[in-house]
C-alpha angles and dihedrals in degrees: 000000000000120000095020112154118250113261115219091181095060105087091196091063117094088223092060091043091054096043097046099029091241119166119200120202133183118259094211135063138192114251106210092192095058093026094229141100119258133184119251116235113232113212121222126209093276095050118102123203087251091054091050093049092048091050092052089055102035101044097059090043091052092047089054090060092059129089111258095253093048089048091054091047092048091052092047093049091044091054091056102263114153124246091245094051093048090049091054093046093052096034094237131120122272087240090058090050089053090050091050090049089056091046090051090050091051091046091051092050091049091048088053092047092246132128111246111238116217092221092053096057108115117241 
């Protein structure tokens, strides 16, 4: 659209990036060894380098243990998709997506050798 005002609140706009010194970077990278794209894990303040390395190894291994549909659902939910959107994409009820989310949580805890806590199950 021509003549649209510059938006300083849209971090994807070059105007905002210049005004607020924001740098946007991709959150995926091409792995030449496996010849595929993979997402980059972003550490938070509580994440140690050992935690990050373990996650890079464990998460793909855990995904490989899942049924193909559950793997796709886990990746969608992990990327921030909503329950309702995932339910529409997979033609299942939102309630079933919530059940699968709890099952994925339990499966992850078991994979890690931990006991799943009822209070820790994501909503």
